[in-house]
C-alpha positions in Angstrom: 0.0 0.0 0.0 2.8 2.5 0.9 4.4 1.8 -2.5 1.2 2.8 -4.3 0.9 6.0 -2.3 4.4 6.9 -3.3 3.8 6.3 -6.9 0.6 8.4 -6.7 2.6 11.4 -5.3 5.3 10.9 -8.0 2.7 10.7 -10.7 1.2 14.0 -9.5 4.6 15.7 -9.5 5.4 14.5 -13.0 2.0 15.6 -14.3 2.5 19.0 -12.8 5.9 19.3 -14.5 4.5 18.2 -17.8 1.7 20.7 -17.5 4.2 23.5 -16.8 6.3 22.4 -19.8 3.2 22.4 -22.0 2.7 26.1 -21.6 2.9 27.9 -24.9 6.3 29.0 -26.1 7.0 32.3 -27.7 6.6 32.1 -31.4 9.5 33.3 -33.6 8.9 35.3 -36.7 10.3 33.9 -39.9 13.1 36.6 -39.7 14.0 35.6 -36.2 14.1 32.0 -37.1 16.3 32.6 -40.2 18.6 34.7 -38.0 19.0 31.8 -35.5 19.6 29.3 -38.3 21.9 31.4 -40.4 23.6 34.0 -38.2 23.1 33.0 -34.5 25.9 30.3 -34.6 28.5 33.0 -34.9 26.8 36.2 -33.7 25.1 34.5 -30.8 21.3 33.8 -30.5 20.9 37.1 -28.7 23.4 39.0 -30.8 26.3 38.7 -28.5 29.2 36.4 -29.6 31.6 34.8 -27.2 34.4 35.4 -29.8 36.1 38.8 -29.8 36.6 38.9 -33.5 32.8 38.4 -34.3 31.1 41.8 -34.3 28.6 42.5 -31.5 25.1 43.1 -32.7 23.1 43.4 -29.5 22.4 47.0 -28.6 25.0 48.2 -31.2 24.3 47.3 -34.8 21.7 50.0 -35.3 24.5 52.5 -35.2 25.3 51.7 -38.8 22.0 53.3 -39.9 23.4 56.7 -38.9 24.9 57.1 -42.4 23.9 55.9 -45.9 27.2 54.2 -46.2 26.7 52.3 -43.0 23.2 51.2 -43.9 24.5 49.9 -47.2 27.6 48.2 -45.7 25.8 45.8 -43.4 23.7 44.4 -46.2 26.6 44.3 -48.7 28.8 42.2 -46.3 29.5 38.9 -48.1 27.9 36.7 -45.5 24.8 38.9 -45.7 24.6 39.6 -49.4 25.2 35.9 -50.3 22.8 34.6 -47.6 20.7 31.7 -48.8 17.3 33.5 -48.6 15.2 35.6 -50.9 15.2 39.4 -50.7 12.0 39.6 -48.7 13.3 37.2 -46.0 16.7 38.9 -45.9 15.0 42.3 -45.4 13.0 40.7 -42.5 16.2 39.3 -41.0 18.0 42.6 -41.3 15.1 44.5 -39.7 15.2 42.0 -36.8 18.9 42.4 -36.4 19.0 46.2 -36.6 15.8 47.1 -34.8 15.3 43.9 -32.6 18.8 43.0 -31.6 20.2 46.5 -32.1 17.4 48.0 -29.9 17.9 51.7 -29.2 21.2 51.8 -31.1 19.3 52.7 -34.3 18.9 56.4 -34.8 15.4 57.9 -34.2 13.4 57.8 -37.4 15.5 55.1 -39.1 13.4 53.3 -41.7 13.2 49.5 -42.1 14.8 47.7 -45.0 12.5 46.9 -47.9 12.9 43.8 -50.1 13.7 46.2 -53.0 16.4 48.0 -51.2 18.0 44.7 -50.1 17.8 43.3 -53.7 19.7 46.4 -55.0 22.4 46.3 -52.3 22.9 42.5 -52.7 23.8 43.0 -56.3 26.9 45.0 -55.1 28.5 42.6 -52.5 31.7 43.8 -50.7 34.0 41.1 -52.0 37.8 41.4 -52.4 37.8 44.4 -50.0 39.5 45.3 -46.8 36.4 45.0 -44.7 38.0 45.8 -41.4 39.3 49.1 -42.8 36.0 49.9 -44.4 34.2 49.1 -41.1 36.5 51.4 -39.2 35.9 54.3 -41.7 32.2 53.8 -41.6 32.1 53.7 -37.8 34.1 56.9 -37.6 31.5 58.5 -39.9 28.6 57.3 -37.9 30.3 58.5 -34.7 30.7 62.0 -36.2 27.0 61.9 -37.4 25.3 60.3 -34.3 27.9 60.3 -31.6 30.1 57.4 -30.4 28.5 54.0 -30.2 29.3 50.6 -28.7 30.9 49.3 -31.9 34.0 51.6 -31.7 
């Protein structure tokens, strides 16, 4: 009899845990899902990489939208421009990265990327370029335009 009582208590505890686990999960947008699958491995699922040579996105990447050159640069980066997704999905991913992960780092009034803008920028990928030098120049320009940011 005591054995059955113990099993009953155990069963009640397991049922409570299963019920708690069955609560609804937050649904990801397609852009968030594609970010996790395509970018999150290096940049981190929340935009913060553990490797120092991988650029920080969280709370910082919106800074690139302070100048037209910065806005273009982040879409024209080879890993972005050649991403295995259509222009509509890449625009959604970029908007999640800049306005979601970037948070308040985007300048006030910055507009979201459109599929057409992304399509035009992707046709001009930054290949065979000194990307680190280019990035430093763009960040100096964005700093002059909007003030220093976290990416400097």
